[in-house]
Every structure is written in C-alpha cells, then in structure tokens.
N, CA, C and O atoms as CSV, one atom per row, in Angstrom:
chain,resi,resn,atom,element,x,y,z
A,1,MET,N,N,0.825,-1.099,0.000
A,1,MET,CA,C,-0.026,0.030,0.006
A,1,MET,C,C,0.874,1.244,-0.078
A,1,MET,O,O,1.896,1.292,0.607
A,2,ALA,N,N,0.559,2.144,-0.825
A,2,ALA,CA,C,1.444,3.371,-1.023
A,2,ALA,C,C,1.282,4.263,0.356
A,2,ALA,O,O,0.266,4.284,1.052
A,3,VAL,N,N,2.453,4.968,0.594
A,3,VAL,CA,C,2.477,5.803,1.703
A,3,VAL,C,C,2.793,7.196,1.312
A,3,VAL,O,O,3.451,7.370,0.287
A,4,LYS,N,N,2.367,8.280,2.069
A,4,LYS,CA,C,2.831,9.663,1.827
A,4,LYS,C,C,3.615,10.000,3.034
A,4,LYS,O,O,3.254,9.609,4.145
A,5,ILE,N,N,4.713,10.738,2.843
A,5,ILE,CA,C,5.526,11.144,3.954
A,5,ILE,C,C,5.503,12.813,3.809
A,5,ILE,O,O,5.977,13.385,2.826
A,6,LEU,N,N,4.905,13.478,4.892
A,6,LEU,CA,C,5.011,14.837,4.806
A,6,LEU,C,C,6.210,15.261,5.830
A,6,LEU,O,O,6.288,14.874,6.996
A,7,ILE,N,N,7.095,16.097,5.197
A,7,ILE,CA,C,8.422,16.448,5.706
A,7,ILE,C,C,8.295,17.941,5.952
A,7,ILE,O,O,8.050,18.700,5.014
A,8,LYS,N,N,8.462,18.392,7.241
A,8,LYS,CA,C,8.354,19.798,7.351
A,8,LYS,C,C,9.533,20.258,7.951
A,8,LYS,O,O,10.099,19.618,8.837
A,9,ARG,N,N,9.991,21.471,7.464
A,9,ARG,CA,C,11.247,22.070,7.914
A,9,ARG,C,C,11.006,23.584,8.054
A,9,ARG,O,O,10.116,24.138,7.408
A,10,LYS,N,N,11.858,24.287,8.959
A,10,LYS,CA,C,11.780,25.715,9.122
A,10,LYS,C,C,13.178,26.143,9.229
A,10,LYS,O,O,13.912,25.588,10.047
A,11,VAL,N,N,13.608,27.079,8.476
A,11,VAL,CA,C,15.047,27.543,8.447
A,11,VAL,C,C,14.900,29.038,8.431
A,11,VAL,O,O,13.940,29.607,7.911
A,12,ALA,N,N,15.958,29.680,9.060
A,12,ALA,CA,C,16.051,31.165,8.880
A,12,ALA,C,C,16.171,31.556,7.455
A,12,ALA,O,O,16.761,30.886,6.607
A,13,LYS,N,N,15.524,32.773,7.232
A,13,LYS,CA,C,15.326,33.204,5.833
A,13,LYS,C,C,16.669,33.266,4.991
A,13,LYS,O,O,16.748,32.936,3.807
A,14,GLU,N,N,17.757,33.756,5.806
A,14,GLU,CA,C,18.997,33.837,5.154
A,14,GLU,C,C,19.791,32.521,4.819
A,14,GLU,O,O,20.775,32.472,4.081
A,15,LEU,N,N,19.195,31.437,5.492
A,15,LEU,CA,C,19.842,30.203,5.291
A,15,LEU,C,C,19.077,29.331,4.128
A,15,LEU,O,O,19.452,28.209,3.786
A,16,THR,N,N,18.045,29.959,3.623
A,16,THR,CA,C,17.266,29.222,2.666
A,16,THR,C,C,18.010,28.712,1.525
A,16,THR,O,O,17.752,27.570,1.144
A,17,PRO,N,N,18.950,29.437,0.891
A,17,PRO,CA,C,19.862,28.977,-0.212
A,17,PRO,C,C,20.521,27.699,0.209
A,17,PRO,O,O,20.554,26.752,-0.577
A,18,GLN,N,N,21.054,27.620,1.418
A,18,GLN,CA,C,21.900,26.401,1.791
A,18,GLN,C,C,20.938,25.167,1.819
A,18,GLN,O,O,21.173,24.093,1.266
A,19,LEU,N,N,19.799,25.484,2.558
A,19,LEU,CA,C,18.854,24.430,2.592
A,19,LEU,C,C,18.418,23.840,1.200
A,19,LEU,O,O,18.400,22.627,0.994
A,20,ASP,N,N,18.066,24.781,0.256
A,20,ASP,CA,C,17.651,24.302,-1.026
A,20,ASP,C,C,18.727,23.516,-1.667
A,20,ASP,O,O,18.475,22.499,-2.313
A,21,ALA,N,N,19.945,23.981,-1.495
A,21,ALA,CA,C,21.066,23.097,-2.124
A,21,ALA,C,C,21.025,21.655,-1.579
A,21,ALA,O,O,21.061,20.690,-2.342
A,22,LEU,N,N,20.947,21.528,-0.185
A,22,LEU,CA,C,20.978,20.296,0.395
A,22,LEU,C,C,19.638,19.428,-0.034
A,22,LEU,O,O,19.686,18.220,-0.270
A,23,LEU,N,N,18.563,20.140,-0.092
A,23,LEU,CA,C,17.316,19.510,-0.561
A,23,LEU,C,C,17.423,18.925,-2.012
A,23,LEU,O,O,16.955,17.817,-2.276
A,24,ARG,N,N,18.031,19.681,-2.910
A,24,ARG,CA,C,18.317,19.324,-4.151
A,24,ARG,C,C,19.154,18.010,-4.235
A,24,ARG,O,O,18.867,17.158,-5.076
A,25,LYS,N,N,20.159,17.851,-3.390
A,25,LYS,CA,C,21.007,16.699,-3.311
A,25,LYS,C,C,20.152,15.545,-2.863
A,25,LYS,O,O,20.211,14.460,-3.441
A,26,MET,N,N,19.349,15.770,-1.828
A,26,MET,CA,C,18.505,14.673,-1.292
A,26,MET,C,C,17.518,14.261,-2.295
A,26,MET,O,O,17.271,13.062,-2.422
A,27,ARG,N,N,16.955,15.100,-2.987
A,27,ARG,CA,C,15.942,14.684,-4.171
A,27,ARG,C,C,16.665,13.864,-5.231
A,27,ARG,O,O,16.153,12.866,-5.737
A,28,ALA,N,N,17.758,14.277,-5.519
A,28,ALA,CA,C,18.517,13.442,-6.561
A,28,ALA,C,C,18.898,12.106,-6.064
A,28,ALA,O,O,18.938,11.178,-6.872
A,29,LEU,N,N,19.176,11.913,-4.850
A,29,LEU,CA,C,19.410,10.452,-4.280
A,29,LEU,C,C,18.167,9.744,-4.231
A,29,LEU,O,O,18.127,8.553,-4.541
A,30,THR,N,N,17.011,10.460,-3.818
A,30,THR,CA,C,15.888,9.738,-3.585
A,30,THR,C,C,15.323,9.236,-4.940
A,30,THR,O,O,14.616,8.228,-4.953
A,31,LEU,N,N,15.581,9.832,-5.952
A,31,LEU,CA,C,15.051,9.415,-7.324
A,31,LEU,C,C,15.395,7.917,-7.732
A,31,LEU,O,O,14.701,7.266,-8.513
A,32,ASN,N,N,16.572,7.434,-7.099
A,32,ASN,CA,C,17.086,6.146,-7.351
A,32,ASN,C,C,16.694,5.020,-6.348
A,32,ASN,O,O,17.144,3.877,-6.426
A,33,GLN,N,N,15.856,5.425,-5.444
A,33,GLN,CA,C,15.525,4.515,-4.281
A,33,GLN,C,C,14.470,3.529,-4.700
A,33,GLN,O,O,13.550,3.868,-5.444
A,34,LYS,N,N,14.602,2.290,-4.219
A,34,LYS,CA,C,13.622,1.294,-4.433
A,34,LYS,C,C,12.309,1.868,-3.709
A,34,LYS,O,O,12.347,2.401,-2.600
A,35,GLY,N,N,11.135,1.692,-4.477
A,35,GLY,CA,C,9.961,2.133,-4.047
A,35,GLY,C,C,9.410,3.641,-3.983
A,35,GLY,O,O,8.311,4.028,-3.584
A,36,TYR,N,N,10.486,4.376,-4.490
A,36,TYR,CA,C,10.172,5.871,-4.609
A,36,TYR,C,C,9.249,6.093,-5.790
A,36,TYR,O,O,9.490,5.603,-6.893
A,37,ILE,N,N,8.197,6.835,-5.536
A,37,ILE,CA,C,7.035,7.100,-6.571
A,37,ILE,C,C,7.151,8.529,-7.012
A,37,ILE,O,O,7.240,8.818,-8.205
A,38,SER,N,N,7.151,9.481,-5.991
A,38,SER,CA,C,7.167,10.878,-6.499
A,38,SER,C,C,7.507,11.793,-5.302
A,38,SER,O,O,7.618,11.283,-4.187
A,39,GLY,N,N,7.680,13.133,-5.481
A,39,GLY,CA,C,7.939,14.001,-4.513
A,39,GLY,C,C,7.388,15.446,-4.857
A,39,GLY,O,O,7.407,15.791,-6.039
A,40,GLU,N,N,6.972,16.179,-4.037
A,40,GLU,CA,C,6.506,17.529,-4.341
A,40,GLU,C,C,7.045,18.483,-3.212
A,40,GLU,O,O,6.953,18.150,-2.030
A,41,SER,N,N,7.614,19.685,-3.602
A,41,SER,CA,C,8.145,20.604,-2.559
A,41,SER,C,C,7.257,21.939,-2.671
A,41,SER,O,O,6.906,22.481,-3.719
A,42,PHE,N,N,6.973,22.349,-1.351
A,42,PHE,CA,C,6.178,23.566,-1.195
A,42,PHE,C,C,6.808,24.482,-0.242
A,42,PHE,O,O,7.388,24.057,0.757
A,43,SER,N,N,6.700,25.857,-0.551
A,43,SER,CA,C,7.011,26.834,0.519
A,43,SER,C,C,5.706,27.468,1.008
A,43,SER,O,O,4.750,27.675,0.261
A,44,GLN,N,N,5.731,27.773,2.367
A,44,GLN,CA,C,4.682,28.289,3.007
A,44,GLN,C,C,4.475,29.717,2.562
A,44,GLN,O,O,5.416,30.510,2.601
A,45,VAL,N,N,3.256,30.077,2.135
A,45,VAL,CA,C,3.067,31.479,1.446
A,45,VAL,C,C,3.244,32.524,2.491
A,45,VAL,O,O,3.944,33.498,2.212
A,46,ASP,N,N,2.639,32.422,3.766
A,46,ASP,CA,C,2.717,33.409,4.745
A,46,ASP,C,C,3.760,33.389,5.727
A,46,ASP,O,O,3.711,34.198,6.653
A,47,GLU,N,N,4.831,32.448,5.627
A,47,GLU,CA,C,5.878,32.335,6.535
A,47,GLU,C,C,7.124,31.923,5.832
A,47,GLU,O,O,7.345,30.721,5.684
A,48,PRO,N,N,8.009,32.875,5.359
A,48,PRO,CA,C,9.299,32.586,4.769
A,48,PRO,C,C,10.150,31.604,5.575
A,48,PRO,O,O,10.249,31.737,6.795
A,49,GLY,N,N,10.726,30.683,4.956
A,49,GLY,CA,C,11.617,29.797,5.495
A,49,GLY,C,C,10.951,28.490,5.894
A,49,GLY,O,O,11.671,27.584,6.313
A,50,VAL,N,N,9.721,28.326,5.805
A,50,VAL,CA,C,8.883,27.149,6.091
A,50,VAL,C,C,8.761,26.311,4.918
A,50,VAL,O,O,8.323,26.910,3.936
A,51,SER,N,N,9.011,25.169,4.766
A,51,SER,CA,C,8.823,24.337,3.666
A,51,SER,C,C,8.284,22.889,3.924
A,51,SER,O,O,8.544,22.324,4.986
A,52,MET,N,N,7.583,22.333,3.016
A,52,MET,CA,C,7.137,20.938,3.115
A,52,MET,C,C,7.357,20.196,1.972
A,52,MET,O,O,7.246,20.707,0.858
A,53,VAL,N,N,7.683,18.941,2.154
A,53,VAL,CA,C,7.859,18.015,0.921
A,53,VAL,C,C,6.883,16.907,1.211
A,53,VAL,O,O,6.848,16.409,2.336
A,54,ILE,N,N,6.034,16.472,0.178
A,54,ILE,CA,C,5.195,15.364,0.252
A,54,ILE,C,C,5.941,14.240,-0.635
A,54,ILE,O,O,6.066,14.397,-1.850
A,55,SER,N,N,6.380,13.217,-0.035
A,55,SER,CA,C,7.028,12.148,-0.761
A,55,SER,C,C,6.119,10.907,-0.741
A,55,SER,O,O,5.478,10.594,0.263
A,56,THR,N,N,6.090,10.231,-1.865
A,56,THR,CA,C,5.154,9.150,-2.210
A,56,THR,C,C,6.039,7.902,-2.232
A,56,THR,O,O,7.025,7.997,-2.962
A,57,TRP,N,N,5.886,6.817,-1.609
A,57,TRP,CA,C,6.555,5.586,-1.559
A,57,TRP,C,C,5.653,4.453,-1.857
A,57,TRP,O,O,4.469,4.562,-1.539
A,58,GLN,N,N,6.084,3.364,-2.440
A,58,GLN,CA,C,5.135,2.146,-2.643
A,58,GLN,C,C,4.829,1.494,-1.298
A,58,GLN,O,O,3.719,1.001,-1.096
A,59,THR,N,N,5.794,1.482,-0.372
A,59,THR,CA,C,5.536,0.869,0.994
A,59,THR,C,C,6.320,1.575,2.033
A,59,THR,O,O,7.336,2.235,1.815
A,60,LEU,N,N,5.766,1.381,3.162
A,60,LEU,CA,C,6.343,1.949,4.317
A,60,LEU,C,C,7.821,1.554,4.527
A,60,LEU,O,O,8.705,2.339,4.870
A,61,ASP,N,N,7.980,0.183,4.269
A,61,ASP,CA,C,9.364,-0.479,4.342
A,61,ASP,C,C,10.264,0.206,3.472
A,61,ASP,O,O,11.422,0.435,3.821
A,62,ASP,N,N,9.698,0.632,2.095
A,62,ASP,CA,C,10.668,1.219,1.284
A,62,ASP,C,C,11.187,2.540,1.805
A,62,ASP,O,O,12.368,2.869,1.689
A,63,TRP,N,N,10.239,3.301,2.396
A,63,TRP,CA,C,10.624,4.581,3.035
A,63,TRP,C,C,11.586,4.483,4.250
A,63,TRP,O,O,12.523,5.255,4.452
A,64,ARG,N,N,11.246,3.473,5.001
A,64,ARG,CA,C,12.120,3.155,6.179
A,64,ARG,C,C,13.541,2.724,5.723
A,64,ARG,O,O,14.527,3.138,6.334
A,65,SER,N,N,13.653,1.904,4.662
A,65,SER,CA,C,14.957,1.536,4.132
A,65,SER,C,C,15.769,2.736,3.822
A,65,SER,O,O,16.897,2.878,4.295
A,66,TRP,N,N,15.175,3.663,2.980
A,66,TRP,CA,C,15.792,4.878,2.579
A,66,TRP,C,C,16.193,5.732,3.774
A,66,TRP,O,O,17.300,6.270,3.774
A,67,THR,N,N,15.332,5.885,4.812
A,67,THR,CA,C,15.894,6.686,5.891
A,67,THR,C,C,17.002,6.137,6.851
A,67,THR,O,O,17.619,6.797,7.686
A,68,LEU,N,N,17.136,4.815,6.578
A,68,LEU,CA,C,18.401,4.206,7.243
A,68,LEU,C,C,19.584,4.015,6.413
A,68,LEU,O,O,20.553,3.384,6.836
A,69,SER,N,N,19.544,4.588,5.123
A,69,SER,CA,C,20.760,4.403,4.274
A,69,SER,C,C,21.844,5.555,4.629
A,69,SER,O,O,21.523,6.705,4.929
A,70,LYS,N,N,22.972,5.149,4.564
A,70,LYS,CA,C,24.218,6.125,5.184
A,70,LYS,C,C,24.053,7.367,4.409
A,70,LYS,O,O,24.096,8.429,5.030
A,71,GLU,N,N,23.863,7.375,3.077
A,71,GLU,CA,C,23.902,8.563,2.268
A,71,GLU,C,C,22.793,9.637,2.669
A,71,GLU,O,O,22.950,10.857,2.635
A,72,ARG,N,N,21.729,9.003,3.028
A,72,ARG,CA,C,20.465,9.871,3.575
A,72,ARG,C,C,20.772,10.425,4.990
A,72,ARG,O,O,20.532,11.595,5.288
A,73,ILE,N,N,21.296,9.557,5.816
A,73,ILE,CA,C,21.514,9.930,7.129
A,73,ILE,C,C,22.615,11.180,7.141
A,73,ILE,O,O,22.439,12.193,7.818
A,74,ASP,N,N,23.665,10.978,6.374
A,74,ASP,CA,C,24.639,12.030,6.245
A,74,ASP,C,C,24.021,13.429,5.774
A,74,ASP,O,O,24.337,14.472,6.346
A,75,LEU,N,N,23.203,13.400,4.796
A,75,LEU,CA,C,22.629,14.508,4.349
A,75,LEU,C,C,21.532,15.170,5.258
A,75,LEU,O,O,21.370,16.389,5.311
A,76,GLN,N,N,20.804,14.270,5.957
A,76,GLN,CA,C,19.749,14.710,6.848
A,76,GLN,C,C,20.477,15.283,8.033
A,76,GLN,O,O,19.934,16.204,8.644
A,77,GLU,N,N,21.691,14.817,8.435
A,77,GLU,CA,C,22.269,15.330,9.627
A,77,GLU,C,C,22.739,16.905,9.326
A,77,GLU,O,O,22.746,17.754,10.217
A,78,GLN,N,N,23.114,17.166,8.009
A,78,GLN,CA,C,23.628,18.393,7.628
A,78,GLN,C,C,22.311,19.418,7.530
A,78,GLN,O,O,22.351,20.615,7.812
A,79,ILE,N,N,21.231,18.743,7.105
A,79,ILE,CA,C,19.899,19.663,7.002
A,79,ILE,C,C,19.547,19.988,8.415
A,79,ILE,O,O,19.258,21.150,8.699
A,80,ASP,N,N,19.549,18.933,9.438
A,80,ASP,CA,C,19.052,19.299,10.694
A,80,ASP,C,C,20.053,20.332,11.419
A,80,ASP,O,O,19.654,21.187,12.210
A,81,LYS,N,N,21.270,20.170,11.091
A,81,LYS,CA,C,22.245,21.115,11.798
A,81,LYS,C,C,22.001,22.503,11.310
A,81,LYS,O,O,22.162,23.438,12.094
A,82,LEU,N,N,21.599,22.730,9.997
A,82,LEU,CA,C,21.349,24.092,9.435
A,82,LEU,C,C,19.964,24.505,10.042
A,82,LEU,O,O,19.739,25.691,10.279
A,83,LEU,N,N,19.092,23.589,10.279
A,83,LEU,CA,C,17.799,24.004,10.786
A,83,LEU,C,C,17.956,24.305,12.337
A,83,LEU,O,O,17.246,25.186,12.823
A,84,GLY,N,N,18.685,23.742,12.983
A,84,GLY,CA,C,18.888,23.930,14.434
A,84,GLY,C,C,17.958,23.162,15.188
A,84,GLY,O,O,17.849,23.355,16.399
A,85,GLU,N,N,17.193,22.205,14.518
A,85,GLU,CA,C,16.279,21.343,15.178
A,85,GLU,C,C,16.140,20.049,14.183
A,85,GLU,O,O,16.573,20.044,13.030
A,86,PRO,N,N,15.494,18.997,14.786
A,86,PRO,CA,C,15.230,17.866,13.812
A,86,PRO,C,C,14.048,18.150,12.880
A,86,PRO,O,O,13.091,18.833,13.244
A,87,THR,N,N,14.145,17.630,11.730
A,87,THR,CA,C,13.128,17.647,10.627
A,87,THR,C,C,11.889,16.863,11.211
A,87,THR,O,O,12.081,15.835,11.861
A,88,LYS,N,N,10.657,17.332,10.988
A,88,LYS,CA,C,9.513,16.816,11.360
A,88,LYS,C,C,8.944,15.922,10.328
A,88,LYS,O,O,8.878,16.351,9.176
A,89,TYR,N,N,8.494,14.636,10.626
A,89,TYR,CA,C,7.787,13.716,9.628
A,89,TYR,C,C,6.578,13.390,10.071
A,89,TYR,O,O,6.370,13.211,11.271
A,90,GLU,N,N,5.578,13.270,9.086
A,90,GLU,CA,C,4.345,12.623,9.420
A,90,GLU,C,C,4.052,11.562,8.237
A,90,GLU,O,O,4.298,11.850,7.065
A,91,ILE,N,N,3.571,10.458,8.577
A,91,ILE,CA,C,3.495,9.308,7.585
A,91,ILE,C,C,1.872,9.113,7.508
A,91,ILE,O,O,1.136,9.104,8.495
A,92,PHE,N,N,1.486,8.970,6.255
A,92,PHE,CA,C,0.056,8.623,5.959
A,92,PHE,C,C,-0.063,7.540,5.052
A,92,PHE,O,O,0.837,7.350,4.233
A,93,GLU,N,N,-1.070,6.800,5.095
A,93,GLU,CA,C,-1.440,5.718,4.114
A,93,GLU,C,C,-2.784,5.897,3.659
A,93,GLU,O,O,-3.589,6.581,4.291
A,94,ASN,N,N,-3.097,5.239,2.453
A,94,ASN,CA,C,-4.467,5.360,1.911
A,94,ASN,C,C,-5.386,4.792,2.896
A,94,ASN,O,O,-5.046,3.777,3.503
A,95,ALA,N,N,-6.498,5.336,3.111
A,95,ALA,CA,C,-7.533,4.884,3.861
A,95,ALA,C,C,-8.500,3.871,3.194
A,95,ALA,O,O,-9.458,3.425,3.824
C-alpha cells in the first residue's frame, strides 16, 4: 500500500539557499531508491523559511529503508544542523 510522507522544515530566511542546495541533493538521491514514486516541494506562503515536501513511496518499508541509508543519514544530519532542530515527519497511508 502506498504511503505519503510529509516532511516539514523551518529555516532562517538567510539560510534558505543552503537548505535548497541540500534538498536538491536529497531529491537527486531519492530518485534512485527502491519504492520511490514521487515528491513535491512547497514553501509556506505566509511564513518565509517554512517548507514541506510530500514524498510518495510504494511501501512504508521502502521509506524506512531509505531513511536508514548512510547517504541519507549524512545529508539529513547536515539539514538538521542547518535548521537547528530535527526535521519533522508525518506518515500517511491510503484509507
């Protein structure tokens, strides 16, 4: 069953270019992962620096495997350091 992962981040406005560069690297790596279907990126209209990614995966296990990969962990650590807090995730499946 497909799952959607909502990934929420908030970064200081002046750090947005650095975050964007890291997220582009993350997206490039994600494209080659087993079970990855699609991803969409959004910026919050009324609050600069707030972003959300909606990532769709074939199964929750595919998503979890990706989260445990060394390349993703390394990039995620860089992202969280830039944010000053952990990235927030919400996982949804079709009802």
